[in-house]
N, CA, C and O atoms as a GROMACS GRO file, in nm:
protein
  568
    1UNK      N    1  10.833  11.655  10.490
    1UNK     CA    2  10.982  11.667  10.320
    1UNK      C    3  10.872  11.596  10.159
    1UNK      O    4  10.886  11.599  10.036
    2UNK      N    5  10.787  11.551  10.239
    2UNK     CA    6  10.688  11.534  10.151
    2UNK      C    7  10.648  11.653  10.047
    2UNK      O    8  10.626  11.772  10.072
    3UNK      N    9  10.645  11.599   9.948
    3UNK     CA   10  10.637  11.710   9.867
    3UNK      C   11  10.484  11.723   9.787
    3UNK      O   12  10.457  11.814   9.709
    4UNK      N   13  10.404  11.625   9.822
    4UNK     CA   14  10.308  11.584   9.755
    4UNK      C   15  10.259  11.563   9.633
    4UNK      O   16  10.146  11.564   9.585
    5UNK      N   17  10.362  11.546   9.592
    5UNK     CA   18  10.291  11.505   9.452
    5UNK      C   19  10.356  11.410   9.356
    5UNK      O   20  10.407  11.406   9.244
    6UNK      N   21  10.326  11.332   9.462
    6UNK     CA   22  10.348  11.182   9.396
    6UNK      C   23  10.242  11.143   9.276
    6UNK      O   24  10.126  11.180   9.257
    7UNK      N   25  10.370  11.010   9.166
    7UNK     CA   26  10.282  10.965   9.045
    7UNK      C   27  10.270  10.868   9.022
    7UNK      O   28  10.350  10.799   9.085
    8UNK      N   29  10.204  10.811   8.957
    8UNK     CA   30  10.200  10.689   8.916
    8UNK      C   31  10.313  10.647   8.836
    8UNK      O   32  10.347  10.719   8.743
    9UNK      N   33  10.385  10.522   8.864
    9UNK     CA   34  10.516  10.444   8.739
    9UNK      C   35  10.443  10.394   8.611
    9UNK      O   36  10.353  10.312   8.598
   10UNK      N   37  10.491  10.446   8.549
   10UNK     CA   38  10.448  10.393   8.372
   10UNK      C   39  10.500  10.264   8.300
   10UNK      O   40  10.562  10.183   8.369
   11UNK      N   41  10.492  10.252   8.240
   11UNK     CA   42  10.512  10.080   8.187
   11UNK      C   43  10.582  10.154   8.049
   11UNK      O   44  10.576  10.057   7.973
   12UNK      N   45  10.630  10.239   7.984
   12UNK     CA   46  10.734  10.352   7.960
   12UNK      C   47  10.855  10.365   7.943
   12UNK      O   48  10.919  10.370   8.048
   13UNK      N   49  10.943  10.375   7.799
   13UNK     CA   50  11.058  10.322   7.781
   13UNK      C   51  11.116  10.440   7.812
   13UNK      O   52  11.218  10.433   7.742
   14UNK      N   53  11.122  10.558   7.877
   14UNK     CA   54  11.133  10.689   7.930
   14UNK      C   55  11.223  10.639   8.049
   14UNK      O   56  11.211  10.529   8.101
   15UNK      N   57  11.310  10.733   8.082
   15UNK     CA   58  11.415  10.729   8.142
   15UNK      C   59  11.299  10.812   8.221
   15UNK      O   60  11.207  10.886   8.188
   16UNK      N   61  11.367  10.747   8.381
   16UNK     CA   62  11.297  10.841   8.507
   16UNK      C   63  11.380  10.948   8.551
   16UNK      O   64  11.428  10.961   8.438
   17UNK      N   65  11.426  11.016   8.600
   17UNK     CA   66  11.512  11.124   8.646
   17UNK      C   67  11.614  11.044   8.692
   17UNK      O   68  11.579  10.927   8.711
   18UNK      N   69  11.792  11.083   8.730
   18UNK     CA   70  11.849  11.115   8.739
   18UNK      C   71  11.974  10.975   8.728
   18UNK      O   72  11.954  10.860   8.689
   19UNK      N   73  12.112  11.042   8.781
   19UNK     CA   74  12.191  10.914   8.700
   19UNK      C   75  12.185  10.743   8.674
   19UNK      O   76  12.167  10.714   8.792
   20UNK      N   77  12.187  10.650   8.625
   20UNK     CA   78  12.144  10.500   8.631
   20UNK      C   79  12.175  10.451   8.747
   20UNK      O   80  12.254  10.539   8.782
   21UNK      N   81  12.172  10.374   8.838
   21UNK     CA   82  12.211  10.365   8.953
   21UNK      C   83  12.114  10.315   9.037
   21UNK      O   84  12.019  10.391   9.053
   22UNK      N   85  12.108  10.195   9.105
   22UNK     CA   86  11.995  10.189   9.272
   22UNK      C   87  12.107  10.133   9.361
   22UNK      O   88  12.192  10.045   9.375
   23UNK      N   89  12.042  10.262   9.421
   23UNK     CA   90  12.147  10.181   9.608
   23UNK      C   91  12.034  10.160   9.707
   23UNK      O   92  11.927  10.218   9.725
   24UNK      N   93  12.098  10.052   9.766
   24UNK     CA   94  12.031   9.883   9.769
   24UNK      C   95  12.088   9.924   9.939
   24UNK      O   96  12.196   9.934   9.997
   25UNK      N   97  11.953   9.937   9.969
   25UNK     CA   98  11.987   9.927  10.188
   25UNK      C   99  11.962   9.837  10.254
   25UNK      O  100  11.865   9.766  10.228
   26UNK      N  101  12.043   9.812  10.360
   26UNK     CA  102  11.957   9.664  10.463
   26UNK      C  103  11.942   9.499  10.405
   26UNK      O  104  11.876   9.397  10.421
   27UNK      N  105  12.085   9.572  10.309
   27UNK     CA  106  12.027   9.411  10.241
   27UNK      C  107  12.171   9.284  10.363
   27UNK      O  108  12.290   9.314  10.350
   28UNK      N  109  12.155   9.231  10.407
   28UNK     CA  110  12.301   9.110  10.446
   28UNK      C  111  12.422   9.140  10.327
   28UNK      O  112  12.447   9.250  10.276
   29UNK      N  113  12.483   9.021  10.302
   29UNK     CA  114  12.571   8.923  10.215
   29UNK      C  115  12.532   8.943  10.162
   29UNK      O  116  12.543   9.026  10.071
   30UNK      N  117  12.425   8.837  10.209
   30UNK     CA  118  12.440   8.712  10.090
   30UNK      C  119  12.265   8.775   9.999
   30UNK      O  120  12.249   8.808   9.881
   31UNK      N  121  12.195   8.772  10.079
   31UNK     CA  122  12.056   8.955   9.986
   31UNK      C  123  12.124   9.026   9.899
   31UNK      O  124  12.088   9.036   9.781
   32UNK      N  125  12.244   9.093   9.955
   32UNK     CA  126  12.335   9.146   9.806
   32UNK      C  127  12.349   9.102   9.750
   32UNK      O  128  12.304   9.160   9.651
   33UNK      N  129  12.419   8.952   9.703
   33UNK     CA  130  12.472   8.894   9.601
   33UNK      C  131  12.287   8.790   9.527
   33UNK      O  132  12.247   8.774   9.411
   34UNK      N  133  12.271   8.779   9.563
   34UNK     CA  134  12.160   8.786   9.546
   34UNK      C  135  12.051   8.891   9.451
   34UNK      O  136  11.982   8.854   9.356
   35UNK      N  137  12.060   9.020   9.503
   35UNK     CA  138  11.973   9.103   9.433
   35UNK      C  139  12.094   9.105   9.320
   35UNK      O  140  12.050   9.096   9.205
   36UNK      N  141  12.231   9.115   9.331
   36UNK     CA  142  12.272   9.105   9.205
   36UNK      C  143  12.252   9.028   9.071
   36UNK      O  144  12.254   9.050   8.950
   37UNK      N  145  12.226   8.903   9.177
   37UNK     CA  146  12.226   8.772   9.097
   37UNK      C  147  12.055   8.867   8.992
   37UNK      O  148  12.058   8.906   8.875
   38UNK      N  149  11.948   8.875   9.076
   38UNK     CA  150  11.809   8.898   8.957
   38UNK      C  151  11.811   9.018   8.916
   38UNK      O  152  11.707   9.057   8.862
   39UNK      N  153  11.922   9.110   8.929
   39UNK     CA  154  11.944   9.194   8.806
   39UNK      C  155  11.959   9.157   8.683
   39UNK      O  156  11.890   9.185   8.585
   40UNK      N  157  12.137   9.033   8.702
   40UNK     CA  158  12.184   8.979   8.567
   40UNK      C  159  12.046   8.924   8.508
   40UNK      O  160  12.009   8.991   8.411
   41UNK      N  161  11.992   8.858   8.529
   41UNK     CA  162  11.850   8.760   8.497
   41UNK      C  163  11.788   8.778   8.484
   41UNK      O  164  11.706   8.687   8.473
   42UNK      N  165  11.727   8.958   8.460
   42UNK     CA  166  11.614   8.963   8.447
   42UNK      C  167  11.682   9.027   8.281
   42UNK      O  168  11.607   9.033   8.184
   43UNK      N  169  11.828   9.069   8.271
   43UNK     CA  170  11.912   9.109   8.164
   43UNK      C  171  11.931   9.297   8.215
   43UNK      O  172  11.898   9.392   8.143
   44UNK      N  173  11.986   9.307   8.343
   44UNK     CA  174  12.081   9.415   8.390
   44UNK      C  175  12.128   9.458   8.430
   44UNK      O  176  12.115   9.577   8.462
   45UNK      N  177  12.267   9.338   8.468
   45UNK     CA  178  12.386   9.287   8.469
   45UNK      C  179  12.470   9.374   8.483
   45UNK      O  180  12.543   9.402   8.577
   46UNK      N  181  12.450   9.436   8.337
   46UNK     CA  182  12.515   9.668   8.376
   46UNK      C  183  12.497   9.712   8.485
   46UNK      O  184  12.583   9.770   8.551
   47UNK      N  185  12.380   9.691   8.520
   47UNK     CA  186  12.334   9.839   8.647
   47UNK      C  187  12.448   9.887   8.717
   47UNK      O  188  12.498   9.782   8.757
   48UNK      N  189  12.513   9.971   8.753
   48UNK     CA  190  12.564   9.993   8.906
   48UNK      C  191  12.409  10.031   8.961
   48UNK      O  192  12.299  10.078   8.932
   49UNK      N  193  12.532   9.943   9.117
   49UNK     CA  194  12.454  10.016   9.224
   49UNK      C  195  12.530  10.061   9.325
   49UNK      O  196  12.647  10.072   9.290
   50UNK      N  197  12.502  10.102   9.477
   50UNK     CA  198  12.492  10.100   9.574
   50UNK      C  199  12.476  10.061   9.731
   50UNK      O  200  12.396  10.085   9.821
   51UNK      N  201  12.604   9.984   9.714
   51UNK     CA  202  12.454   9.949   9.900
   51UNK      C  203  12.481  10.057   9.920
   51UNK      O  204  12.549  10.114   9.835
   52UNK      N  205  12.450  10.112  10.011
   52UNK     CA  206  12.474  10.169  10.160
   52UNK      C  207  12.479  10.125  10.281
   52UNK      O  208  12.489  10.006  10.311
   53UNK      N  209  12.472  10.213  10.354
   53UNK     CA  210  12.526  10.138  10.520
   53UNK      C  211  12.522  10.269  10.606
   53UNK      O  212  12.471  10.381  10.603
   54UNK      N  213  12.585  10.212  10.667
   54UNK     CA  214  12.504  10.365  10.808
   54UNK      C  215  12.577  10.510  10.840
   54UNK      O  216  12.565  10.592  10.931
   55UNK      N  217  12.670  10.503  10.703
   55UNK     CA  218  12.786  10.562  10.694
   55UNK      C  219  12.814  10.617  10.570
   55UNK      O  220  12.917  10.668  10.525
   56UNK      N  221  12.694  10.595  10.519
   56UNK     CA  222  12.586  10.744  10.402
   56UNK      C  223  12.494  10.741  10.483
   56UNK      O  224  12.409  10.799  10.416
   57UNK      N  225  12.438  10.712  10.595
   57UNK     CA  226  12.296  10.791  10.596
   57UNK      C  227  12.294  10.948  10.626
   57UNK      O  228  12.174  10.966  10.610
   58UNK      N  229  12.327  11.027  10.646
   58UNK     CA  230  12.394  11.204  10.704
   58UNK      C  231  12.385  11.221  10.473
   58UNK      O  232  12.374  11.337  10.434
   59UNK      N  233  12.389  11.147  10.397
   59UNK     CA  234  12.441  11.154  10.279
   59UNK      C  235  12.382  11.186  10.230
   59UNK      O  236  12.338  11.094  10.161
   60UNK      N  237  12.325  11.292  10.204
   60UNK     CA  238  12.182  11.277  10.006
   60UNK      C  239  12.200  11.121   9.946
   60UNK      O  240  12.256  11.012   9.939
   61UNK      N  241  12.103  11.215   9.912
   61UNK     CA  242  12.081  11.079   9.780
   61UNK      C  243  12.197  11.042   9.676
   61UNK      O  244  12.265  10.943   9.647
   62UNK      N  245  12.173  11.268   9.609
   62UNK     CA  246  12.293  11.272   9.565
   62UNK      C  247  12.412  11.268   9.573
   62UNK      O  248  12.485  11.271   9.474
   63UNK      N  249  12.445  11.261   9.667
   63UNK     CA  250  12.625  11.180   9.707
   63UNK      C  251  12.603  11.031   9.657
   63UNK      O  252  12.646  11.001   9.546
   64UNK      N  253  12.571  10.986   9.694
   64UNK     CA  254  12.589  10.860   9.738
   64UNK      C  255  12.544  10.851   9.563
   64UNK      O  256  12.628  10.797   9.491
   65UNK      N  257  12.465  10.882   9.522
   65UNK     CA  258  12.369  10.761   9.378
   65UNK      C  259  12.495  10.772   9.312
   65UNK      O  260  12.505  10.672   9.241
   66UNK      N  261  12.681  10.905   9.292
   66UNK     CA  262  12.753  10.938   9.294
   66UNK      C  263  12.911  10.864   9.283
   66UNK      O  264  12.999  10.897   9.204
   67UNK      N  265  12.919  10.752   9.390
   67UNK     CA  266  12.936  10.701   9.436
   67UNK      C  267  12.992  10.590   9.282
   67UNK      O  268  12.952  10.596   9.166
   68UNK      N  269  13.104  10.491   9.351
   68UNK     CA  270  13.138  10.410   9.196
   68UNK      C  271  13.037  10.251   9.320
   68UNK      O  272  13.006  10.207   9.431
   69UNK      N  273  13.035  10.234   9.120
   69UNK     CA  274  12.979  10.099   9.128
   69UNK      C  275  12.991   9.932   9.198
   69UNK      O  276  13.044   9.828   9.161
   70UNK      N  277  12.924   9.966   9.298
   70UNK     CA  278  13.052   9.876   9.384
   70UNK      C  279  13.012   9.904   9.527
   70UNK      O  280  12.942   9.828   9.594
   71UNK      N  281  13.057  10.009   9.563
   71UNK     CA  282  13.021  10.043   9.692
   71UNK      C  283  12.974   9.974   9.817
   71UNK      O  284  12.855   9.945   9.818
   72UNK      N  285  13.034   9.946   9.907
   72UNK     CA  286  12.971   9.897   9.946
   72UNK      C  287  12.923   9.714  10.026
   72UNK      O  288  12.918   9.662  10.138
   73UNK      N  289  12.895   9.675   9.874
   73UNK     CA  290  12.872   9.539   9.878
   73UNK      C  291  13.005   9.423   9.944
   73UNK      O  292  13.124   9.404   9.965
   74UNK      N  293  12.901   9.384   9.950
   74UNK     CA  294  12.939   9.271  10.093
   74UNK      C  295  12.958   9.263  10.237
   74UNK      O  296  12.988   9.165  10.305
   75UNK      N  297  12.928   9.432  10.284
   75UNK     CA  298  12.910   9.444  10.364
   75UNK      C  299  12.728   9.440  10.435
   75UNK      O  300  12.624   9.473  10.378
   76UNK      N  301  12.739   9.415  10.501
   76UNK     CA  302  12.603   9.401  10.583
   76UNK      C  303  12.577   9.577  10.617
   76UNK      O  304  12.671   9.656  10.632
   77UNK      N  305  12.388   9.626  10.627
   77UNK     CA  306  12.358   9.723  10.652
   77UNK      C  307  12.254   9.710  10.748
   77UNK      O  308  12.164   9.627  10.743
   78UNK      N  309  12.274   9.810  10.848
   78UNK     CA  310  12.174   9.802  10.995
   78UNK      C  311  12.103   9.864  10.908
   78UNK      O  312  12.006   9.878  10.982
   79UNK      N  313  12.058   9.933  10.773
   79UNK     CA  314  11.988  10.068  10.794
   79UNK      C  315  11.897   9.972  10.753
   79UNK      O  316  11.929   9.855  10.728
   80UNK      N  317  11.704  10.048  10.739
   80UNK     CA  318  11.636  10.035  10.690
   80UNK      C  319  11.665   9.974  10.542
   80UNK      O  320  11.751  10.000  10.458
   81UNK      N  321  11.547   9.871  10.546
   81UNK     CA  322  11.569   9.761  10.386
   81UNK      C  323  11.517   9.847  10.257
   81UNK      O  324  11.396   9.833  10.240
   82UNK      N  325  11.578   9.928  10.168
   82UNK     CA  326  11.503  10.045  10.083
   82UNK      C  327  11.594   9.942   9.986
   82UNK      O  328  11.690   9.870  10.013
   83UNK      N  329  11.497   9.976   9.828
   83UNK     CA  330  11.557   9.997   9.718
   83UNK      C  331  11.566  10.083   9.610
   83UNK      O  332  11.539  10.038   9.499
   84UNK      N  333  11.600  10.196   9.622
   84UNK     CA  334  11.631  10.312   9.558
   84UNK      C  335  11.687  10.340   9.430
   84UNK      O  336  11.797  10.352   9.375
   85UNK      N  337  11.556  10.345   9.403
   85UNK     CA  338  11.606  10.401   9.173
   85UNK      C  339  11.631  10.447   9.073
   85UNK      O  340  11.585  10.389   8.975
   86UNK      N  341  11.716  10.571   9.050
   86UNK     CA  342  11.783  10.631   8.975
   86UNK      C  343  11.778  10.607   8.799
   86UNK      O  344  11.850  10.517   8.756
   87UNK      N  345  11.732  10.648   8.745
   87UNK     CA  346  11.784  10.658   8.611
   87UNK      C  347  11.738  10.549   8.488
   87UNK      O  348  11.750  10.571   8.367
   88UNK      N  349  11.689  10.437   8.545
   88UNK     CA  350  11.606  10.373   8.572
   88UNK      C  351  11.468  10.370   8.478
   88UNK      O  352  11.396  10.455   8.532
   89UNK      N  353  11.385  10.307   8.351
   89UNK     CA  354  11.318  10.308   8.245
   89UNK      C  355  11.193  10.317   8.341
   89UNK      O  356  11.247  10.263   8.438
   90UNK      N  357  11.121  10.333   8.365
   90UNK     CA  358  10.968  10.233   8.364
   90UNK      C  359  10.929  10.136   8.371
   90UNK      O  360  10.848  10.096   8.454
   91UNK      N  361  10.990  10.063   8.267
   91UNK     CA  362  11.004   9.903   8.234
   91UNK      C  363  11.091   9.825   8.310
   91UNK      O  364  11.069   9.706   8.336
   92UNK      N  365  11.193   9.891   8.347
   92UNK     CA  366  11.290   9.889   8.400
   92UNK      C  367  11.258   9.846   8.504
   92UNK      O  368  11.290   9.734   8.541
   93UNK      N  369  11.169   9.953   8.593
   93UNK     CA  370  11.098   9.975   8.771
   93UNK      C  371  11.067   9.820   8.739
   93UNK      O  372  11.137   9.737   8.796
   94UNK      N  373  10.973   9.779   8.656
   94UNK     CA  374  10.894   9.726   8.671
   94UNK      C  375  10.938   9.617   8.706
   94UNK      O  376  10.907   9.566   8.814
   95UNK      N  377  11.037   9.549   8.599
   95UNK     CA  378  11.112   9.435   8.567
   95UNK      C  379  11.214   9.396   8.727
   95UNK      O  380  11.252   9.284   8.760
   96UNK      N  381  11.240   9.529   8.804
   96UNK     CA  382  11.343   9.573   8.962
   96UNK      C  383  11.194   9.455   9.064
   96UNK      O  384  11.201   9.345   9.120
   97UNK      N  385  11.113   9.524   9.050
   97UNK     CA  386  11.042   9.489   9.158
   97UNK      C  387  10.959   9.316   9.129
   97UNK      O  388  10.907   9.222   9.189
   98UNK      N  389  10.988   9.356   9.021
   98UNK     CA  390  10.885   9.135   8.962
   98UNK      C  391  10.985   9.074   8.992
   98UNK      O  392  10.940   8.966   9.030
   99UNK      N  393  11.154   9.067   9.008
   99UNK     CA  394  11.234   8.999   9.004
   99UNK      C  395  11.226   9.035   9.124
   99UNK      O  396  11.122   8.980   9.158
  100UNK      N  397  11.268   9.097   9.222
  100UNK     CA  398  11.268   9.147   9.341
  100UNK      C  399  11.180   9.022   9.418
  100UNK      O  400  11.216   8.915   9.469
  101UNK      N  401  11.090   9.067   9.407
  101UNK     CA  402  10.971   8.996   9.397
  101UNK      C  403  10.985   8.789   9.479
  101UNK      O  404  10.943   8.737   9.582
  102UNK      N  405  11.071   8.733   9.347
  102UNK     CA  406  11.022   8.644   9.297
  102UNK      C  407  11.113   8.561   9.410
  102UNK      O  408  11.066   8.457   9.457
  103UNK      N  409  11.267   8.618   9.461
  103UNK     CA  410  11.323   8.606   9.546
  103UNK      C  411  11.265   8.532   9.702
  103UNK      O  412  11.289   8.419   9.743
  104UNK      N  413  11.194   8.623   9.757
  104UNK     CA  414  11.093   8.560   9.782
  104UNK      C  415  11.144   8.664   9.991
  104UNK      O  416  11.066   8.655  10.087
  105UNK      N  417  11.272   8.738   9.997
  105UNK     CA  418  11.298   8.782  10.105
  105UNK      C  419  11.254   8.937  10.132
  105UNK      O  420  11.258   9.016  10.038
  106UNK      N  421  11.217   8.976  10.253
  106UNK     CA  422  11.174   9.132  10.284
  106UNK      C  423  11.150   9.212  10.220
  106UNK      O  424  11.223   9.252  10.129
  107UNK      N  425  10.959   9.291  10.273
  107UNK     CA  426  10.974   9.406  10.171
  107UNK      C  427  11.062   9.462  10.190
  107UNK      O  428  11.134   9.436  10.286
  108UNK      N  429  11.094   9.580  10.086
  108UNK     CA  430  11.187   9.661  10.090
  108UNK      C  431  11.117   9.817  10.054
  108UNK      O  432  11.074   9.842   9.941
  109UNK      N  433  11.112   9.917  10.168
  109UNK     CA  434  11.055  10.048  10.102
  109UNK      C  435  11.125  10.088   9.978
  109UNK      O  436  11.247  10.075   9.963
  110UNK      N  437  11.036  10.142   9.882
  110UNK     CA  438  11.095  10.148   9.756
  110UNK      C  439  11.073  10.302   9.722
  110UNK      O  440  10.974  10.350   9.778
  111UNK      N  441  11.166  10.410   9.622
  111UNK     CA  442  11.168  10.442   9.569
  111UNK      C  443  11.216  10.510   9.476
  111UNK      O  444  11.321  10.451   9.450
  112UNK      N  445  11.199  10.660   9.357
  112UNK     CA  446  11.323  10.650   9.302
  112UNK      C  447  11.360  10.843   9.339
  112UNK      O  448  11.308  10.948   9.376
  113UNK      N  449  11.456  10.796   9.306
  113UNK     CA  450  11.516  10.958   9.328
  113UNK      C  451  11.433  11.020   9.171
  113UNK      O  452  11.447  10.984   9.054
  114UNK      N  453  11.366  11.102   9.219
  114UNK     CA  454  11.356  11.318   9.159
  114UNK      C  455  11.424  11.428   9.212
  114UNK      O  456  11.496  11.435   9.313
  115UNK      N  457  11.392  11.511   9.131
  115UNK     CA  458  11.404  11.583   9.128
  115UNK      C  459  11.409  11.632   9.262
  115UNK      O  460  11.520  11.658   9.310
  116UNK      N  461  11.294  11.652   9.337
  116UNK     CA  462  11.374  11.734   9.533
  116UNK      C  463  11.402  11.628   9.562
  116UNK      O  464  11.505  11.643   9.628
  117UNK      N  465  11.374  11.500   9.557
  117UNK     CA  466  11.443  11.383   9.666
  117UNK      C  467  11.613  11.395   9.705
  117UNK      O  468  11.687  11.358   9.796
  118UNK      N  469  11.625  11.474   9.573
  118UNK     CA  470  11.801  11.417   9.516
  118UNK      C  471  11.829  11.481   9.606
  118UNK      O  472  11.807  11.400   9.696
  119UNK      N  473  11.873  11.592   9.665
  119UNK     CA  474  11.901  11.619   9.768
  119UNK      C  475  11.893  11.643   9.945
  119UNK      O  476  11.941  11.706  10.039
  120UNK      N  477  11.735  11.483   9.885
  120UNK     CA  478  11.776  11.459  10.034
  120UNK      C  479  11.859  11.352  10.149
  120UNK      O  480  11.872  11.233  10.121
  121UNK      N  481  11.901  11.395  10.246
  121UNK     CA  482  11.908  11.275  10.318
  121UNK      C  483  11.908  11.155  10.237
  121UNK      O  484  11.860  11.165  10.124
  122UNK      N  485  11.949  11.052  10.275
  122UNK     CA  486  11.926  10.930  10.360
  122UNK      C  487  11.866  10.923  10.396
  122UNK      O  488  11.754  10.928  10.345
  123UNK      N  489  11.899  10.902  10.546
  123UNK     CA  490  11.866  10.900  10.647
  123UNK      C  491  11.657  10.964  10.642
  123UNK      O  492  11.560  10.890  10.657
  124UNK      N  493  11.656  11.069  10.625
  124UNK     CA  494  11.540  11.120  10.533
  124UNK      C  495  11.415  11.062  10.465
  124UNK      O  496  11.294  11.081  10.483
  125UNK      N  497  11.502  10.969  10.361
  125UNK     CA  498  11.410  10.973  10.302
  125UNK      C  499  11.370  10.864  10.329
  125UNK      O  500  11.256  10.840  10.287
  126UNK      N  501  11.465  10.719  10.433
  126UNK     CA  502  11.428  10.586  10.430
  126UNK      C  503  11.312  10.649  10.614
  126UNK      O  504  11.253  10.586  10.701
  127UNK      N  505  11.326  10.727  10.600
  127UNK     CA  506  11.256  10.742  10.750
  127UNK      C  507  11.080  10.823  10.679
  127UNK      O  508  10.976  10.819  10.744
  128UNK      N  509  11.092  10.889  10.537
  128UNK     CA  510  10.944  10.916  10.533
  128UNK      C  511  10.872  10.798  10.418
  128UNK      O  512  10.764  10.810  10.360
  129UNK      N  513  10.967  10.688  10.409
  129UNK     CA  514  10.932  10.618  10.286
  129UNK      C  515  10.853  10.500  10.460
  129UNK      O  516  10.743  10.447  10.442
  130UNK      N  517  10.906  10.485  10.565
  130UNK     CA  518  10.887  10.376  10.627
  130UNK      C  519  10.789  10.516  10.676
  130UNK      O  520  10.695  10.468  10.613
  131UNK      N  521  10.746  10.612  10.717
  131UNK     CA  522  10.590  10.617  10.783
  131UNK      C  523  10.470  10.711  10.709
  131UNK      O  524  10.384  10.796  10.735
  132UNK      N  525  10.538  10.620  10.579
  132UNK     CA  526  10.450  10.681  10.432
  132UNK      C  527  10.332  10.489  10.480
  132UNK      O  528  10.211  10.478  10.502
  133UNK      N  529  10.485  10.340  10.474
  133UNK     CA  530  10.401  10.302  10.483
  133UNK      C  531  10.348  10.244  10.588
  133UNK      O  532  10.298  10.132  10.593
  134UNK      N  533  10.365  10.342  10.694
  134UNK     CA  534  10.386  10.242  10.882
  134UNK      C  535  10.159  10.332  10.846
  134UNK      O  536  10.066  10.266  10.894
  135UNK      N  537  10.124  10.474  10.762
  135UNK     CA  538  10.036  10.470  10.761
  135UNK      C  539   9.983  10.439  10.612
  135UNK      O  540   9.884  10.500  10.573
  136UNK      N  541  10.051  10.340  10.520
  136UNK     CA  542   9.978  10.290  10.436
  136UNK      C  543   9.836  10.118  10.549
  136UNK      O  544   9.716  10.122  10.571
  137UNK      N  545   9.908  10.042  10.572
  137UNK     CA  546   9.975   9.946  10.695
  137UNK      C  547   9.809   9.963  10.774
  137UNK      O  548   9.712   9.888  10.779
  138UNK      N  549   9.839  10.109  10.831
  138UNK     CA  550   9.753  10.114  10.921
  138UNK      C  551   9.546  10.170  10.816
  138UNK      O  552   9.424  10.170  10.836
  139UNK      N  553   9.620  10.194  10.739
  139UNK     CA  554   9.437  10.246  10.667
  139UNK      C  555   9.362  10.055  10.650
  139UNK      O  556   9.258  10.012  10.698
  140UNK      N  557   9.487   9.969  10.545
  140UNK     CA  558   9.418   9.874  10.522
  140UNK      C  559   9.423   9.757  10.645
  140UNK      O  560   9.425   9.636  10.624
  141UNK      N  561   9.425   9.820  10.773
  141UNK     CA  562   9.356   9.756  10.884
  141UNK      C  563   9.239   9.804  10.869
  141UNK      O  564   9.149   9.724  10.894
  142UNK      N  565   9.204   9.912  10.836
  142UNK     CA  566   9.074   9.908  10.945
  142UNK      C  567   9.002   9.846  10.879
  142UNK      O  568   8.889   9.818  10.919
   0.00000   0.00000   0.00000
């Protein structure tokens, strides 16, 4: 699934690809609430979110990002812990990542929706991200 065209994210006010939304996976109900509170604290209280569960694993990212704001909120998810960002500015992306680190929760897989990945099933994206993380950690341990 990798398209081999990964690029570092800058720090501009330019919006990235996709509708403005965050897809949150693999969070308990309490962690979902903490994530919502964190986004409000960094000035993004109005940012729509979808809390994906096992029922959306086969859905494409495009289908999930089109779900209504708050879908799945309060329902724990057994998916791999991940945060998928869509349509945010580069500055907002960095703010969300920094805010998340301040929560002290387990590190999620991070992704942004691209023209290529919007058609991927969520399960395929999570598998790809987990494989990339494992390869990165293996390289680090050498």
